[in-house]
Structures are given as structure tokens and as C-alpha cells.
HTML snippet that shows the backbone in 3Dmol.js (N, CA, C, O; Angstrom):
<script src="https://3Dmol.org/build/3Dmol-min.js"></script>
<div id="view" style="width:600px;height:400px;position:relative"></div>
<script>
const pdb = `
ATOM      1  N   MET A   1     -90.608 -76.014  27.290  1.00  0.00           N
ATOM      2  CA  MET A   1     -89.603 -76.373  26.316  1.00  0.00           C
ATOM      3  C   MET A   1     -88.268 -76.636  26.995  1.00  0.00           C
ATOM      4  O   MET A   1     -87.239 -76.715  26.324  1.00  0.00           O
ATOM      5  N   ARG A   2     -88.270 -76.770  28.281  1.00  0.00           N
ATOM      6  CA  ARG A   2     -87.041 -77.016  29.011  1.00  0.00           C
ATOM      7  C   ARG A   2     -86.415 -78.319  28.536  1.00  0.00           C
ATOM      8  O   ARG A   2     -87.095 -79.340  28.427  1.00  0.00           O
ATOM      9  N   GLY A   3     -85.129 -78.280  28.258  1.00  0.00           N
ATOM     10  CA  GLY A   3     -84.413 -79.476  27.869  1.00  0.00           C
ATOM     11  C   GLY A   3     -84.676 -79.935  26.452  1.00  0.00           C
ATOM     12  O   GLY A   3     -84.254 -81.031  26.082  1.00  0.00           O
ATOM     13  N   ALA A   4     -85.359 -79.138  25.644  1.00  0.00           N
ATOM     14  CA  ALA A   4     -85.626 -79.540  24.263  1.00  0.00           C
ATOM     15  C   ALA A   4     -84.329 -79.499  23.466  1.00  0.00           C
ATOM     16  O   ALA A   4     -83.628 -78.487  23.480  1.00  0.00           O
ATOM     17  N   PRO A   5     -84.000 -80.586  22.772  1.00  0.00           N
ATOM     18  CA  PRO A   5     -82.761 -80.600  21.996  1.00  0.00           C
ATOM     19  C   PRO A   5     -82.897 -79.756  20.731  1.00  0.00           C
ATOM     20  O   PRO A   5     -83.990 -79.630  20.179  1.00  0.00           O
ATOM     21  N   PHE A   6     -81.796 -79.185  20.278  1.00  0.00           N
ATOM     22  CA  PHE A   6     -81.796 -78.466  19.010  1.00  0.00           C
ATOM     23  C   PHE A   6     -80.420 -78.596  18.381  1.00  0.00           C
ATOM     24  O   PHE A   6     -79.434 -78.859  19.069  1.00  0.00           O
ATOM     25  N   LYS A   7     -80.361 -78.412  17.072  1.00  0.00           N
ATOM     26  CA  LYS A   7     -79.104 -78.515  16.339  1.00  0.00           C
ATOM     27  C   LYS A   7     -78.831 -77.204  15.627  1.00  0.00           C
ATOM     28  O   LYS A   7     -79.760 -76.519  15.200  1.00  0.00           O
ATOM     29  N   LEU A   8     -77.576 -76.859  15.502  1.00  0.00           N
ATOM     30  CA  LEU A   8     -77.178 -75.752  14.656  1.00  0.00           C
ATOM     31  C   LEU A   8     -76.550 -76.367  13.414  1.00  0.00           C
ATOM     32  O   LEU A   8     -75.549 -77.078  13.507  1.00  0.00           O
ATOM     33  N   LEU A   9     -77.122 -76.101  12.276  1.00  0.00           N
ATOM     34  CA  LEU A   9     -76.639 -76.683  11.039  1.00  0.00           C
ATOM     35  C   LEU A   9     -75.628 -75.754  10.396  1.00  0.00           C
ATOM     36  O   LEU A   9     -75.845 -74.545  10.320  1.00  0.00           O
ATOM     37  N   LYS A  10     -74.525 -76.319   9.935  1.00  0.00           N
ATOM     38  CA  LYS A  10     -73.474 -75.522   9.316  1.00  0.00           C
ATOM     39  C   LYS A  10     -74.033 -74.800   8.093  1.00  0.00           C
ATOM     40  O   LYS A  10     -74.656 -75.415   7.227  1.00  0.00           O
ATOM     41  N   GLY A  11     -73.802 -73.491   8.032  1.00  0.00           N
ATOM     42  CA  GLY A  11     -74.238 -72.707   6.888  1.00  0.00           C
ATOM     43  C   GLY A  11     -75.701 -72.314   6.918  1.00  0.00           C
ATOM     44  O   GLY A  11     -76.189 -71.720   5.956  1.00  0.00           O
ATOM     45  N   LYS A  12     -76.403 -72.616   7.964  1.00  0.00           N
ATOM     46  CA  LYS A  12     -77.825 -72.286   8.064  1.00  0.00           C
ATOM     47  C   LYS A  12     -78.034 -71.293   9.204  1.00  0.00           C
ATOM     48  O   LYS A  12     -77.325 -71.323  10.210  1.00  0.00           O
ATOM     49  N   ALA A  13     -79.005 -70.426   9.031  1.00  0.00           N
ATOM     50  CA  ALA A  13     -79.357 -69.503  10.111  1.00  0.00           C
ATOM     51  C   ALA A  13     -80.167 -70.264  11.152  1.00  0.00           C
ATOM     52  O   ALA A  13     -80.937 -71.163  10.815  1.00  0.00           O
ATOM     53  N   ALA A  14     -79.995 -69.908  12.388  1.00  0.00           N
ATOM     54  CA  ALA A  14     -80.732 -70.586  13.455  1.00  0.00           C
ATOM     55  C   ALA A  14     -81.476 -69.553  14.284  1.00  0.00           C
ATOM     56  O   ALA A  14     -80.961 -68.467  14.549  1.00  0.00           O
ATOM     57  N   SER A  15     -82.674 -69.893  14.687  1.00  0.00           N
ATOM     58  CA  SER A  15     -83.469 -69.024  15.552  1.00  0.00           C
ATOM     59  C   SER A  15     -83.827 -69.805  16.801  1.00  0.00           C
ATOM     60  O   SER A  15     -84.045 -71.015  16.747  1.00  0.00           O
ATOM     61  N   LEU A  16     -83.885 -69.119  17.908  1.00  0.00           N
ATOM     62  CA  LEU A  16     -84.269 -69.749  19.163  1.00  0.00           C
ATOM     63  C   LEU A  16     -85.390 -68.920  19.766  1.00  0.00           C
ATOM     64  O   LEU A  16     -85.245 -67.712  19.954  1.00  0.00           O
ATOM     65  N   MET A  17     -86.493 -69.561  20.066  1.00  0.00           N
ATOM     66  CA  MET A  17     -87.642 -68.867  20.623  1.00  0.00           C
ATOM     67  C   MET A  17     -87.907 -69.442  22.007  1.00  0.00           C
ATOM     68  O   MET A  17     -88.027 -70.657  22.168  1.00  0.00           O
ATOM     69  N   LEU A  18     -87.996 -68.583  22.988  1.00  0.00           N
ATOM     70  CA  LEU A  18     -88.279 -69.011  24.350  1.00  0.00           C
ATOM     71  C   LEU A  18     -89.753 -68.780  24.627  1.00  0.00           C
ATOM     72  O   LEU A  18     -90.252 -67.660  24.508  1.00  0.00           O
ATOM     73  N   LEU A  19     -90.434 -69.833  24.990  1.00  0.00           N
ATOM     74  CA  LEU A  19     -91.855 -69.733  25.310  1.00  0.00           C
ATOM     75  C   LEU A  19     -92.054 -69.974  26.793  1.00  0.00           C
ATOM     76  O   LEU A  19     -91.492 -70.910  27.362  1.00  0.00           O
ATOM     77  N   VAL A  20     -92.848 -69.136  27.406  1.00  0.00           N
ATOM     78  CA  VAL A  20     -93.234 -69.355  28.791  1.00  0.00           C
ATOM     79  C   VAL A  20     -94.732 -69.602  28.750  1.00  0.00           C
ATOM     80  O   VAL A  20     -95.535 -68.672  28.687  1.00  0.00           O
ATOM     81  N   ALA A  21     -95.082 -70.865  28.788  1.00  0.00           N
ATOM     82  CA  ALA A  21     -96.489 -71.237  28.662  1.00  0.00           C
ATOM     83  C   ALA A  21     -96.716 -72.529  29.418  1.00  0.00           C
ATOM     84  O   ALA A  21     -95.800 -73.329  29.604  1.00  0.00           O
ATOM     85  N   SER A  22     -97.944 -72.719  29.850  1.00  0.00           N
ATOM     86  CA  SER A  22     -98.238 -73.943  30.578  1.00  0.00           C
ATOM     87  C   SER A  22     -99.203 -74.849  29.831  1.00  0.00           C
ATOM     88  O   SER A  22     -99.093 -76.071  29.936  1.00  0.00           O
ATOM     89  N   ASP A  23    -100.146 -74.289  29.077  1.00  0.00           N
ATOM     90  CA  ASP A  23    -101.187 -75.107  28.469  1.00  0.00           C
ATOM     91  C   ASP A  23    -101.077 -75.214  26.953  1.00  0.00           C
ATOM     92  O   ASP A  23    -102.066 -75.531  26.292  1.00  0.00           O
ATOM     93  N   LEU A  24     -99.921 -74.964  26.395  1.00  0.00           N
ATOM     94  CA  LEU A  24     -99.775 -75.045  24.944  1.00  0.00           C
ATOM     95  C   LEU A  24     -99.343 -76.443  24.527  1.00  0.00           C
ATOM     96  O   LEU A  24     -98.495 -77.067  25.165  1.00  0.00           O
ATOM     97  N   GLU A  25     -99.931 -76.909  23.468  1.00  0.00           N
ATOM     98  CA  GLU A  25     -99.487 -78.148  22.846  1.00  0.00           C
ATOM     99  C   GLU A  25     -98.341 -77.795  21.900  1.00  0.00           C
ATOM    100  O   GLU A  25     -98.225 -76.637  21.500  1.00  0.00           O
ATOM    101  N   PRO A  26     -97.486 -78.759  21.526  1.00  0.00           N
ATOM    102  CA  PRO A  26     -96.390 -78.452  20.600  1.00  0.00           C
ATOM    103  C   PRO A  26     -96.863 -77.793  19.307  1.00  0.00           C
ATOM    104  O   PRO A  26     -96.188 -76.900  18.795  1.00  0.00           O
ATOM    105  N   ALA A  27     -98.000 -78.211  18.772  1.00  0.00           N
ATOM    106  CA  ALA A  27     -98.506 -77.623  17.527  1.00  0.00           C
ATOM    107  C   ALA A  27     -98.880 -76.159  17.728  1.00  0.00           C
ATOM    108  O   ALA A  27     -98.710 -75.353  16.813  1.00  0.00           O
ATOM    109  N   ASP A  28     -99.387 -75.796  18.911  1.00  0.00           N
ATOM    110  CA  ASP A  28     -99.743 -74.408  19.183  1.00  0.00           C
ATOM    111  C   ASP A  28     -98.504 -73.522  19.200  1.00  0.00           C
ATOM    112  O   ASP A  28     -98.533 -72.395  18.705  1.00  0.00           O
ATOM    113  N   ALA A  29     -97.418 -74.031  19.768  1.00  0.00           N
ATOM    114  CA  ALA A  29     -96.193 -73.244  19.831  1.00  0.00           C
ATOM    115  C   ALA A  29     -95.651 -72.990  18.439  1.00  0.00           C
ATOM    116  O   ALA A  29     -95.120 -71.913  18.166  1.00  0.00           O
ATOM    117  N   VAL A  30     -95.777 -73.965  17.557  1.00  0.00           N
ATOM    118  CA  VAL A  30     -95.286 -73.808  16.188  1.00  0.00           C
ATOM    119  C   VAL A  30     -96.216 -72.914  15.396  1.00  0.00           C
ATOM    120  O   VAL A  30     -95.759 -71.979  14.738  1.00  0.00           O
ATOM    121  N   GLU A  31     -97.511 -73.182  15.446  1.00  0.00           N
ATOM    122  CA  GLU A  31     -98.453 -72.401  14.659  1.00  0.00           C
ATOM    123  C   GLU A  31     -98.645 -71.013  15.257  1.00  0.00           C
ATOM    124  O   GLU A  31     -98.773 -70.035  14.521  1.00  0.00           O
ATOM    125  N   GLY A  32     -98.667 -70.918  16.583  1.00  0.00           N
ATOM    126  CA  GLY A  32     -98.733 -69.633  17.249  1.00  0.00           C
ATOM    127  C   GLY A  32    -100.037 -68.894  17.088  1.00  0.00           C
ATOM    128  O   GLY A  32    -100.030 -67.666  16.999  1.00  0.00           O
ATOM    129  N   ARG A  33    -101.162 -69.591  17.046  1.00  0.00           N
ATOM    130  CA  ARG A  33    -102.420 -68.886  16.847  1.00  0.00           C
ATOM    131  C   ARG A  33    -103.443 -69.123  17.954  1.00  0.00           C
ATOM    132  O   ARG A  33    -104.066 -68.168  18.419  1.00  0.00           O
ATOM    133  N   ARG A  34    -103.630 -70.351  18.383  1.00  0.00           N
ATOM    134  CA  ARG A  34    -104.715 -70.634  19.317  1.00  0.00           C
ATOM    135  C   ARG A  34    -104.584 -69.825  20.603  1.00  0.00           C
ATOM    136  O   ARG A  34    -105.587 -69.359  21.144  1.00  0.00           O
ATOM    137  N   TRP A  35    -103.374 -69.655  21.092  1.00  0.00           N
ATOM    138  CA  TRP A  35    -103.151 -68.971  22.358  1.00  0.00           C
ATOM    139  C   TRP A  35    -103.416 -67.482  22.278  1.00  0.00           C
ATOM    140  O   TRP A  35    -103.580 -66.845  23.319  1.00  0.00           O
ATOM    141  N   GLN A  36    -103.466 -66.892  21.082  1.00  0.00           N
ATOM    142  CA  GLN A  36    -103.603 -65.447  20.962  1.00  0.00           C
ATOM    143  C   GLN A  36    -104.924 -64.941  21.527  1.00  0.00           C
ATOM    144  O   GLN A  36    -104.997 -63.788  21.951  1.00  0.00           O
ATOM    145  N   GLY A  37    -105.956 -65.753  21.548  1.00  0.00           N
ATOM    146  CA  GLY A  37    -107.231 -65.341  22.109  1.00  0.00           C
ATOM    147  C   GLY A  37    -107.293 -65.475  23.617  1.00  0.00           C
ATOM    148  O   GLY A  37    -108.308 -65.126  24.219  1.00  0.00           O
ATOM    149  N   CYS A  38    -106.238 -65.971  24.245  1.00  0.00           N
ATOM    150  CA  CYS A  38    -106.237 -66.231  25.681  1.00  0.00           C
ATOM    151  C   CYS A  38    -105.601 -65.106  26.490  1.00  0.00           C
ATOM    152  O   CYS A  38    -105.350 -65.281  27.683  1.00  0.00           O
ATOM    153  N   ILE A  39    -105.336 -63.972  25.883  1.00  0.00           N
ATOM    154  CA  ILE A  39    -104.688 -62.876  26.591  1.00  0.00           C
ATOM    155  C   ILE A  39    -105.708 -62.195  27.495  1.00  0.00           C
ATOM    156  O   ILE A  39    -106.811 -61.862  27.063  1.00  0.00           O
ATOM    157  N   ASN A  40    -105.334 -61.994  28.732  1.00  0.00           N
ATOM    158  CA  ASN A  40    -106.193 -61.339  29.704  1.00  0.00           C
ATOM    159  C   ASN A  40    -106.194 -59.837  29.417  1.00  0.00           C
ATOM    160  O   ASN A  40    -105.155 -59.194  29.565  1.00  0.00           O
ATOM    161  N   PRO A  41    -107.335 -59.256  29.010  1.00  0.00           N
ATOM    162  CA  PRO A  41    -107.376 -57.830  28.665  1.00  0.00           C
ATOM    163  C   PRO A  41    -106.946 -56.914  29.813  1.00  0.00           C
ATOM    164  O   PRO A  41    -106.303 -55.890  29.580  1.00  0.00           O
ATOM    165  N   LYS A  42    -107.296 -57.274  31.046  1.00  0.00           N
ATOM    166  CA  LYS A  42    -106.907 -56.445  32.189  1.00  0.00           C
ATOM    167  C   LYS A  42    -105.388 -56.445  32.355  1.00  0.00           C
ATOM    168  O   LYS A  42    -104.782 -55.398  32.582  1.00  0.00           O
ATOM    169  N   ARG A  43    -104.782 -57.622  32.240  1.00  0.00           N
ATOM    170  CA  ARG A  43    -103.318 -57.720  32.365  1.00  0.00           C
ATOM    171  C   ARG A  43    -102.641 -56.979  31.216  1.00  0.00           C
ATOM    172  O   ARG A  43    -101.616 -56.327  31.417  1.00  0.00           O
ATOM    173  N   LEU A  44    -103.203 -57.074  30.021  1.00  0.00           N
ATOM    174  CA  LEU A  44    -102.644 -56.367  28.872  1.00  0.00           C
ATOM    175  C   LEU A  44    -102.675 -54.861  29.110  1.00  0.00           C
ATOM    176  O   LEU A  44    -101.706 -54.163  28.812  1.00  0.00           O
ATOM    177  N   GLU A  45    -103.787 -54.361  29.646  1.00  0.00           N
ATOM    178  CA  GLU A  45    -103.907 -52.930  29.943  1.00  0.00           C
ATOM    179  C   GLU A  45    -102.872 -52.504  30.984  1.00  0.00           C
ATOM    180  O   GLU A  45    -102.280 -51.430  30.871  1.00  0.00           O
ATOM    181  N   GLU A  46    -102.655 -53.346  31.997  1.00  0.00           N
ATOM    182  CA  GLU A  46    -101.646 -53.049  33.017  1.00  0.00           C
ATOM    183  C   GLU A  46    -100.256 -52.956  32.397  1.00  0.00           C
ATOM    184  O   GLU A  46     -99.486 -52.052  32.720  1.00  0.00           O
ATOM    185  N   LEU A  47     -99.941 -53.886  31.514  1.00  0.00           N
ATOM    186  CA  LEU A  47     -98.632 -53.870  30.858  1.00  0.00           C
ATOM    187  C   LEU A  47     -98.460 -52.639  29.973  1.00  0.00           C
ATOM    188  O   LEU A  47     -97.388 -52.035  29.942  1.00  0.00           O
ATOM    189  N   LEU A  48     -99.518 -52.271  29.255  1.00  0.00           N
ATOM    190  CA  LEU A  48     -99.445 -51.083  28.404  1.00  0.00           C
ATOM    191  C   LEU A  48     -99.208 -49.825  29.233  1.00  0.00           C
ATOM    192  O   LEU A  48     -98.474 -48.933  28.808  1.00  0.00           O
ATOM    193  N   LYS A  49     -99.823 -49.748  30.410  1.00  0.00           N
ATOM    194  CA  LYS A  49     -99.596 -48.596  31.289  1.00  0.00           C
ATOM    195  C   LYS A  49     -98.185 -48.624  31.866  1.00  0.00           C
ATOM    196  O   LYS A  49     -97.505 -47.599  31.916  1.00  0.00           O
ATOM    197  N   GLU A  50     -97.751 -49.810  32.302  1.00  0.00           N
ATOM    198  CA  GLU A  50     -96.431 -49.939  32.922  1.00  0.00           C
ATOM    199  C   GLU A  50     -95.314 -49.562  31.952  1.00  0.00           C
ATOM    200  O   GLU A  50     -94.321 -48.955  32.353  1.00  0.00           O
ATOM    201  N   PHE A  51     -95.472 -49.916  30.693  1.00  0.00           N
ATOM    202  CA  PHE A  51     -94.439 -49.654  29.695  1.00  0.00           C
ATOM    203  C   PHE A  51     -94.904 -48.620  28.670  1.00  0.00           C
ATOM    204  O   PHE A  51     -94.558 -48.711  27.492  1.00  0.00           O
ATOM    205  N   SER A  52     -95.683 -47.644  29.115  1.00  0.00           N
ATOM    206  CA  SER A  52     -96.250 -46.653  28.192  1.00  0.00           C
ATOM    207  C   SER A  52     -95.179 -45.882  27.432  1.00  0.00           C
ATOM    208  O   SER A  52     -95.399 -45.486  26.287  1.00  0.00           O
ATOM    209  N   ASN A  53     -94.017 -45.663  28.057  1.00  0.00           N
ATOM    210  CA  ASN A  53     -92.960 -44.925  27.358  1.00  0.00           C
ATOM    211  C   ASN A  53     -92.460 -45.666  26.119  1.00  0.00           C
ATOM    212  O   ASN A  53     -91.971 -45.038  25.180  1.00  0.00           O
ATOM    213  N   VAL A  54     -92.577 -46.973  26.108  1.00  0.00           N
ATOM    214  CA  VAL A  54     -92.147 -47.756  24.947  1.00  0.00           C
ATOM    215  C   VAL A  54     -93.064 -47.497  23.755  1.00  0.00           C
ATOM    216  O   VAL A  54     -92.625 -47.551  22.607  1.00  0.00           O
ATOM    217  N   PHE A  55     -94.328 -47.218  24.025  1.00  0.00           N
ATOM    218  CA  PHE A  55     -95.314 -47.067  22.962  1.00  0.00           C
ATOM    219  C   PHE A  55     -95.551 -45.614  22.556  1.00  0.00           C
ATOM    220  O   PHE A  55     -96.397 -45.345  21.703  1.00  0.00           O
ATOM    221  N   GLU A  56     -94.818 -44.677  23.154  1.00  0.00           N
ATOM    222  CA  GLU A  56     -94.964 -43.271  22.781  1.00  0.00           C
ATOM    223  C   GLU A  56     -94.375 -43.031  21.393  1.00  0.00           C
ATOM    224  O   GLU A  56     -93.407 -43.678  20.993  1.00  0.00           O
ATOM    225  N   ALA A  57     -94.978 -42.089  20.668  1.00  0.00           N
ATOM    226  CA  ALA A  57     -94.433 -41.702  19.364  1.00  0.00           C
ATOM    227  C   ALA A  57     -93.119 -40.951  19.593  1.00  0.00           C
ATOM    228  O   ALA A  57     -93.006 -40.192  20.556  1.00  0.00           O
ATOM    229  N   PRO A  58     -92.132 -41.151  18.727  1.00  0.00           N
ATOM    230  CA  PRO A  58     -90.866 -40.430  18.900  1.00  0.00           C
ATOM    231  C   PRO A  58     -91.082 -38.922  18.800  1.00  0.00           C
ATOM    232  O   PRO A  58     -91.925 -38.459  18.033  1.00  0.00           O
ATOM    233  N   ARG A  59     -90.326 -38.172  19.571  1.00  0.00           N
ATOM    234  CA  ARG A  59     -90.453 -36.710  19.572  1.00  0.00           C
ATOM    235  C   ARG A  59     -89.435 -36.052  18.651  1.00  0.00           C
ATOM    236  O   ARG A  59     -89.465 -34.834  18.474  1.00  0.00           O
ATOM    237  N   GLY A  60     -88.559 -36.812  18.080  1.00  0.00           N
ATOM    238  CA  GLY A  60     -87.532 -36.258  17.200  1.00  0.00           C
ATOM    239  C   GLY A  60     -86.570 -37.354  16.778  1.00  0.00           C
ATOM    240  O   GLY A  60     -86.829 -38.540  16.982  1.00  0.00           O
ATOM    241  N   LEU A  61     -85.471 -36.947  16.195  1.00  0.00           N
ATOM    242  CA  LEU A  61     -84.459 -37.904  15.765  1.00  0.00           C
ATOM    243  C   LEU A  61     -83.688 -38.421  16.974  1.00  0.00           C
ATOM    244  O   LEU A  61     -83.616 -37.745  18.000  1.00  0.00           O
ATOM    245  N   PRO A  62     -83.115 -39.605  16.859  1.00  0.00           N
ATOM    246  CA  PRO A  62     -82.302 -40.110  17.965  1.00  0.00           C
ATOM    247  C   PRO A  62     -81.054 -39.237  18.131  1.00  0.00           C
ATOM    248  O   PRO A  62     -80.661 -38.544  17.193  1.00  0.00           O
ATOM    249  N   PRO A  63     -80.434 -39.262  19.299  1.00  0.00           N
ATOM    250  CA  PRO A  63     -79.240 -38.440  19.518  1.00  0.00           C
ATOM    251  C   PRO A  63     -78.089 -38.874  18.614  1.00  0.00           C
ATOM    252  O   PRO A  63     -78.009 -40.032  18.205  1.00  0.00           O
ATOM    253  N   ALA A  64     -77.203 -37.930  18.310  1.00  0.00           N
ATOM    254  CA  ALA A  64     -76.026 -38.247  17.493  1.00  0.00           C
ATOM    255  C   ALA A  64     -75.143 -39.229  18.258  1.00  0.00           C
ATOM    256  O   ALA A  64     -75.003 -39.137  19.478  1.00  0.00           O
ATOM    257  N   ARG A  65     -74.569 -40.142  17.545  1.00  0.00           N
ATOM    258  CA  ARG A  65     -73.706 -41.149  18.148  1.00  0.00           C
ATOM    259  C   ARG A  65     -72.268 -40.932  17.667  1.00  0.00           C
ATOM    260  O   ARG A  65     -72.026 -40.180  16.724  1.00  0.00           O
ATOM    261  N   ALA A  66     -71.337 -41.589  18.315  1.00  0.00           N
ATOM    262  CA  ALA A  66     -69.935 -41.471  17.912  1.00  0.00           C
ATOM    263  C   ALA A  66     -69.740 -41.969  16.488  1.00  0.00           C
ATOM    264  O   ALA A  66     -68.892 -41.460  15.755  1.00  0.00           O
ATOM    265  N   SER A  67     -70.528 -42.967  16.100  1.00  0.00           N
ATOM    266  CA  SER A  67     -70.416 -43.516  14.752  1.00  0.00           C
ATOM    267  C   SER A  67     -71.817 -43.693  14.194  1.00  0.00           C
ATOM    268  O   SER A  67     -72.513 -44.643  14.552  1.00  0.00           O
ATOM    269  N   ASP A  68     -72.238 -42.783  13.316  1.00  0.00           N
ATOM    270  CA  ASP A  68     -73.547 -42.903  12.689  1.00  0.00           C
ATOM    271  C   ASP A  68     -73.492 -43.946  11.583  1.00  0.00           C
ATOM    272  O   ASP A  68     -72.427 -44.226  11.032  1.00  0.00           O
ATOM    273  N   HIS A  69     -74.639 -44.512  11.266  1.00  0.00           N
ATOM    274  CA  HIS A  69     -74.728 -45.521  10.212  1.00  0.00           C
ATOM    275  C   HIS A  69     -74.329 -44.888   8.885  1.00  0.00           C
ATOM    276  O   HIS A  69     -74.784 -43.795   8.548  1.00  0.00           O
ATOM    277  N   ASN A  70     -73.495 -45.566   8.150  1.00  0.00           N
ATOM    278  CA  ASN A  70     -72.996 -45.018   6.903  1.00  0.00           C
ATOM    279  C   ASN A  70     -72.776 -46.151   5.915  1.00  0.00           C
ATOM    280  O   ASN A  70     -72.135 -47.149   6.245  1.00  0.00           O
ATOM    281  N   ILE A  71     -73.298 -46.006   4.719  1.00  0.00           N
ATOM    282  CA  ILE A  71     -73.056 -46.977   3.653  1.00  0.00           C
ATOM    283  C   ILE A  71     -72.229 -46.282   2.587  1.00  0.00           C
ATOM    284  O   ILE A  71     -72.687 -45.333   1.951  1.00  0.00           O
ATOM    285  N   GLU A  72     -71.019 -46.755   2.399  1.00  0.00           N
ATOM    286  CA  GLU A  72     -70.150 -46.148   1.395  1.00  0.00           C
ATOM    287  C   GLU A  72     -70.462 -46.757   0.036  1.00  0.00           C
ATOM    288  O   GLU A  72     -70.490 -47.977  -0.123  1.00  0.00           O
ATOM    289  N   LEU A  73     -70.696 -45.891  -0.934  1.00  0.00           N
ATOM    290  CA  LEU A  73     -70.978 -46.335  -2.294  1.00  0.00           C
ATOM    291  C   LEU A  73     -69.725 -46.231  -3.137  1.00  0.00           C
ATOM    292  O   LEU A  73     -68.833 -45.429  -2.863  1.00  0.00           O
ATOM    293  N   GLN A  74     -69.675 -47.056  -4.165  1.00  0.00           N
ATOM    294  CA  GLN A  74     -68.561 -46.961  -5.098  1.00  0.00           C
ATOM    295  C   GLN A  74     -68.726 -45.689  -5.915  1.00  0.00           C
ATOM    296  O   GLN A  74     -69.850 -45.320  -6.255  1.00  0.00           O
ATOM    297  N   PRO A  75     -67.630 -45.010  -6.237  1.00  0.00           N
ATOM    298  CA  PRO A  75     -67.732 -43.796  -7.051  1.00  0.00           C
ATOM    299  C   PRO A  75     -68.415 -44.095  -8.385  1.00  0.00           C
ATOM    300  O   PRO A  75     -68.055 -45.052  -9.070  1.00  0.00           O
ATOM    301  N   GLY A  76     -69.391 -43.284  -8.747  1.00  0.00           N
ATOM    302  CA  GLY A  76     -70.094 -43.446 -10.019  1.00  0.00           C
ATOM    303  C   GLY A  76     -71.186 -44.500 -10.005  1.00  0.00           C
ATOM    304  O   GLY A  76     -71.798 -44.757 -11.041  1.00  0.00           O
ATOM    305  N   ALA A  77     -71.446 -45.115  -8.864  1.00  0.00           N
ATOM    306  CA  ALA A  77     -72.480 -46.156  -8.794  1.00  0.00           C
ATOM    307  C   ALA A  77     -73.852 -45.525  -8.965  1.00  0.00           C
ATOM    308  O   ALA A  77     -74.112 -44.434  -8.457  1.00  0.00           O
ATOM    309  N   ARG A  78     -74.736 -46.225  -9.690  1.00  0.00           N
ATOM    310  CA  ARG A  78     -76.099 -45.731  -9.891  1.00  0.00           C
ATOM    311  C   ARG A  78     -77.030 -46.357  -8.855  1.00  0.00           C
ATOM    312  O   ARG A  78     -76.746 -47.421  -8.303  1.00  0.00           O
ATOM    313  N   ALA A  79     -78.132 -45.683  -8.607  1.00  0.00           N
ATOM    314  CA  ALA A  79     -79.114 -46.184  -7.643  1.00  0.00           C
ATOM    315  C   ALA A  79     -79.730 -47.486  -8.145  1.00  0.00           C
ATOM    316  O   ALA A  79     -79.896 -47.680  -9.349  1.00  0.00           O
ATOM    317  N   VAL A  80     -80.061 -48.361  -7.230  1.00  0.00           N
ATOM    318  CA  VAL A  80     -80.700 -49.624  -7.572  1.00  0.00           C
ATOM    319  C   VAL A  80     -82.163 -49.346  -7.873  1.00  0.00           C
ATOM    320  O   VAL A  80     -82.815 -48.591  -7.152  1.00  0.00           O
ATOM    321  N   ARG A  81     -82.678 -49.947  -8.926  1.00  0.00           N
ATOM    322  CA  ARG A  81     -84.097 -49.785  -9.252  1.00  0.00           C
ATOM    323  C   ARG A  81     -84.902 -50.778  -8.425  1.00  0.00           C
ATOM    324  O   ARG A  81     -84.616 -51.975  -8.415  1.00  0.00           O
ATOM    325  N   LEU A  82     -85.896 -50.270  -7.742  1.00  0.00           N
ATOM    326  CA  LEU A  82     -86.717 -51.138  -6.911  1.00  0.00           C
ATOM    327  C   LEU A  82     -87.885 -51.733  -7.680  1.00  0.00           C
ATOM    328  O   LEU A  82     -88.328 -52.839  -7.371  1.00  0.00           O
ATOM    329  N   ARG A  83     -88.392 -51.009  -8.687  1.00  0.00           N
ATOM    330  CA  ARG A  83     -89.508 -51.488  -9.500  1.00  0.00           C
ATOM    331  C   ARG A  83     -89.153 -51.325 -10.969  1.00  0.00           C
ATOM    332  O   ARG A  83     -88.356 -50.458 -11.327  1.00  0.00           O
ATOM    333  N   PRO A  84     -89.737 -52.149 -11.811  1.00  0.00           N
ATOM    334  CA  PRO A  84     -89.480 -51.955 -13.242  1.00  0.00           C
ATOM    335  C   PRO A  84     -89.981 -50.586 -13.686  1.00  0.00           C
ATOM    336  O   PRO A  84     -91.012 -50.108 -13.215  1.00  0.00           O
ATOM    337  N   ALA A  85     -89.246 -49.969 -14.589  1.00  0.00           N
ATOM    338  CA  ALA A  85     -89.615 -48.621 -15.069  1.00  0.00           C
ATOM    339  C   ALA A  85     -90.785 -48.673 -16.028  1.00  0.00           C
ATOM    340  O   ALA A  85     -91.223 -47.636 -16.525  1.00  0.00           O
TER     341      ALA A  85
END
`;
const viewer = $3Dmol.createViewer("view");
viewer.addModel(pdb, "pdb");
viewer.setStyle({}, {cartoon: {color: "spectrum"}});
viewer.zoomTo();
viewer.render();
</script>
């Protein structure tokens, strides 16, 4: 995809996807399915071992930060209903 032109449209969200592939056709990159069966299981296993800490279950809450996430509500505001009652 080197040198592929793209536009940013005013008022629209834009996404950029970087693909490192040699045998993909443009339709494969868009659809993103045919290549999924081409993953080398041995290489996948090596990557899973190399980055095993990424796939570990969390052992607790994340550490406290200087500024924790906080959503301030208006006084007297009621909870939003997610499903009809």
C-alpha cells in the first residue's frame, strides 16, 4: 500500500490501516478474510510465547493514577435506561 493516496474529508472520521503483506489482492485487504487461513501455526505459537505477558489474565485493578477517570453528572440527573422497562 506504499504511496496509496487518501483523503481526509471535513467532518468525517478517518481510519488508516497499515498492511504488511505481499500476496494480497486489493479486495482481500478490504474484505480481510482470505488471508486469515494463511497464518503459520508455528509462528503464531512463537509469538504467543514471546508476548505471553500480554495474554495473561489481570491479577487485580490497575494502579491508581494522578487523575482517575471521572464522569461528572448533573445534580439530580437520573440514570439512562438501556432497555425498555
